[in-house]
C-alpha positions as a printed NumPy array, in Angstrom:
array([[ -0.01 ,  -0.018,  -0.006],
       [  1.224,   3.453,  -0.831],
       [  0.929,   6.4  ,   1.557],
       [  0.957,  10.092,   0.715],
       [  2.478,  12.311,   3.39 ],
       [  0.929,  15.729,   3.987],
       [  2.054,  18.472,   6.253],
       [ -0.637,  19.965,   8.521],
       [ -3.886,  18.501,   7.218],
       [ -6.97 ,  20.181,   8.599],
       [ -7.644,  18.745,  12.111],
       [-11.378,  18.313,  11.573],
       [-13.414,  16.35 ,  14.135],
       [-13.339,  13.376,  11.721],
       [ -9.549,  13.627,  11.399],
       [ -9.077,  13.826,  15.18 ],
       [-11.311,  10.751,  15.559],
       [ -9.087,   8.875,  13.084],
       [ -5.99 ,  10.054,  14.971],
       [ -7.396,   8.781,  18.257],
       [ -8.307,   5.403,  16.658],
       [ -4.793,   5.1  ,  15.159],
       [ -3.081,   6.073,  18.41 ],
       [ -5.127,   3.542,  20.397],
       [ -4.446,   0.761,  17.852],
       [ -0.713,   1.473,  17.713],
       [ -0.462,   1.483,  21.531],
       [ -2.507,  -1.681,  21.925],
       [ -0.329,  -3.408,  19.341],
       [  2.687,  -2.79 ,  21.583],
       [  3.831,   0.602,  20.255],
       [  5.798,   2.843,  22.576],
       [  3.596,   5.933,  22.048],
       [  3.151,   7.363,  25.502],
       [  0.821,   4.944,  27.177],
       [  1.557,   1.785,  29.112],
       [ -0.349,  -1.417,  28.48 ],
       [ -3.757,  -1.565,  26.895],
       [ -5.547,   1.777,  26.569],
       [ -8.951,   2.939,  25.388],
       [-10.23 ,   5.567,  22.988],
       [-11.496,   7.548,  25.981],
       [ -8.031,   7.615,  27.569],
       [ -6.286,   8.64 ,  24.327],
       [ -8.714,  11.337,  23.186],
       [ -7.589,  14.027,  25.644],
       [ -4.029,  13.619,  24.308],
       [ -5.332,  13.968,  20.737],
       [ -7.188,  17.135,  21.728],
       [ -3.996,  18.568,  23.308],
       [ -2.168,  18.008,  20.017],
       [ -5.007,  19.733,  18.157],
       [ -4.635,  22.77 ,  20.412],
       [ -0.884,  22.763,  19.983],
       [ -1.253,  22.556,  16.18 ],
       [ -3.663,  25.478,  16.258],
       [ -1.182,  27.482,  18.34 ],
       [  1.695,  26.715,  15.988],
       [  3.715,  24.732,  18.55 ],
       [  3.552,  21.504,  16.561],
       [  3.406,  20.584,  12.913],
       [  1.831,  17.277,  11.823],
       [  3.057,  14.935,   9.094],
       [  0.146,  12.684,   8.23 ],
       [  0.415,   9.521,   6.144],
       [ -2.791,   8.994,   4.168],
       [ -3.797,   5.941,   2.128],
       [ -5.416,   6.198,  -1.31 ],
       [ -8.8  ,   6.566,   0.326],
       [ -7.563,   9.521,   2.426],
       [ -7.612,   7.462,   5.636],
       [ -5.017,   8.351,   8.291],
       [ -2.437,   5.517,   8.549],
       [  0.651,   7.186,   9.917],
       [  1.711,  10.269,  11.894],
       [  4.755,  12.132,  13.167],
       [  4.621,  15.44 ,  14.972],
       [  7.377,  18.058,  14.819],
       [  7.433,  19.963,  18.115],
       [  8.851,  23.433,  17.559],
       [ 11.06 ,  24.948,  20.19 ],
       [ 10.202,  28.398,  21.491],
       [ 13.477,  28.819,  23.413],
       [ 15.854,  31.105,  21.517],
       [ 18.751,  28.685,  21.928],
       [ 16.829,  25.706,  20.619],
       [ 14.826,  27.082,  17.706],
       [ 17.18 ,  25.442,  15.161],
       [ 15.739,  21.963,  15.832],
       [ 12.41 ,  20.261,  16.374],
       [ 11.352,  17.335,  18.574],
       [  9.919,  14.39 ,  16.638],
       [  7.094,  12.826,  18.674],
       [  4.202,  10.378,  18.371],
       [  5.636,   8.538,  15.376],
       [  3.012,   5.935,  14.465],
       [  2.328,   3.52 ,  11.641],
       [ -0.947,   1.586,  11.437],
       [ -0.084,  -1.833,  12.87 ],
       [ -1.441,  -3.584,   9.763],
       [  1.138,  -1.662,   7.689],
       [  4.22 ,  -2.126,   9.805],
       [  7.261,  -3.765,   8.335],
       [  6.378,  -2.472,   4.877],
       [  8.801,   0.44 ,   4.65 ],
       [  6.221,   3.009,   5.749],
       [  8.212,   3.995,   8.853],
       [ 11.212,   4.832,   6.776],
       [  9.018,   6.813,   4.369],
       [  7.421,   8.697,   7.271],
       [ 10.778,   9.625,   8.703],
       [ 11.997,  10.778,   5.289],
       [  8.901,  12.969,   5.007],
       [  9.506,  14.405,   8.481],
       [ 13.107,  15.16 ,   7.503],
       [ 11.99 ,  16.821,   4.247],
       [  9.413,  18.966,   5.999],
       [ 11.833,  19.893,   8.805],
       [ 14.325,  21.073,   6.185],
       [ 11.58 ,  23.08 ,   4.386],
       [ 10.778,  24.751,   7.714],
       [ 14.425,  25.867,   7.916],
       [ 15.331,  23.503,  10.781],
       [ 18.911,  22.226,  11.193],
       [ 18.221,  19.044,  13.183],
       [ 15.616,  16.695,  14.619],
       [ 15.735,  15.331,  18.132],
       [ 13.673,  12.494,  19.51 ],
       [ 13.515,  10.146,  22.471],
       [ 12.53 ,   6.509,  22.454],
       [ 11.895,   3.802,  24.981],
       [ 14.699,   1.318,  25.583],
       [ 13.937,  -2.407,  25.318],
       [ 11.896,  -2.002,  22.141],
       [ 14.663,  -1.939,  19.524],
       [ 13.503,   1.484,  18.308],
       [ 16.992,   2.958,  18.73 ],
       [ 18.199,   0.466,  16.096],
       [ 15.449,   1.467,  13.676],
       [ 16.166,   5.165,  14.128],
       [ 19.894,   4.554,  13.75 ],
       [ 19.225,   2.72 ,  10.506],
       [ 17.855,   6.004,   9.006],
       [ 20.69 ,   8.238,  10.243],
       [ 19.819,   9.166,  13.84 ],
       [ 22.681,   8.992,  16.366],
       [ 22.234,   8.151,  20.016],
       [ 23.393,  11.219,  21.959],
       [ 22.131,  10.42 ,  25.458],
       [ 20.594,   7.719,  27.617],
       [ 19.052,   7.851,  31.063],
       [ 19.206,   4.351,  32.495],
       [ 15.828,   3.492,  33.995],
       [ 14.458,   6.911,  33.068],
       [ 11.072,   5.528,  32.084],
       [  8.924,   3.483,  34.421],
       [  6.436,   1.4  ,  32.406],
       [  5.345,  -0.741,  35.379],
       [  6.047,  -0.913,  39.094],
       [  8.992,  -3.219,  38.495],
       [  9.841,  -2.41 ,  34.821],
       [ 12.173,   0.517,  34.178],
       [ 13.412,   1.274,  30.665],
       [ 16.187,   3.52 ,  29.383],
       [ 15.111,   6.88 ,  27.973],
       [ 17.173,   7.168,  24.787],
       [ 17.795,  10.531,  23.102],
       [ 18.653,  10.545,  19.371],
       [ 19.699,  13.333,  16.987],
       [ 19.568,  13.791,  13.223],
       [ 21.534,  16.695,  11.765],
       [ 19.872,  18.037,   8.598],
       [ 22.868,  19.741,   7.009]])
């Protein structure tokens, strides 16, 4: 399946509904997207609404991967830095691919689109964090990100399950 990547699609109520469904599905398929264990639409929706507010305020930009029917199948958010010393880079967050499309090259295509849009916005780098123990750092490294920091046990995903919080950096020059 081919996806088309668009920057900042209109966050209509229908789009935000699709985003919430995607986020819930990715989390419940084991994705490290900010929730721990199984979650529900009702738990995810407030986070979706916070992103919508941040998009409206210009603090985030959204790269949306749409299938041929216009259905949302992938996302990545570029969080723009307001601090004068950090305005040259963005945070990449909530990187998601529909679980039924994973392992089909769509993650690489999404990251390439994020990189392209970040360059077009005049950014010099992208920074992200990922949860240790998932192999995500290997995936991000395979597309050019370098590990630049690690906090051992920095994320607690259960009472007795601590994971490293891994910071990665992609220069765009």
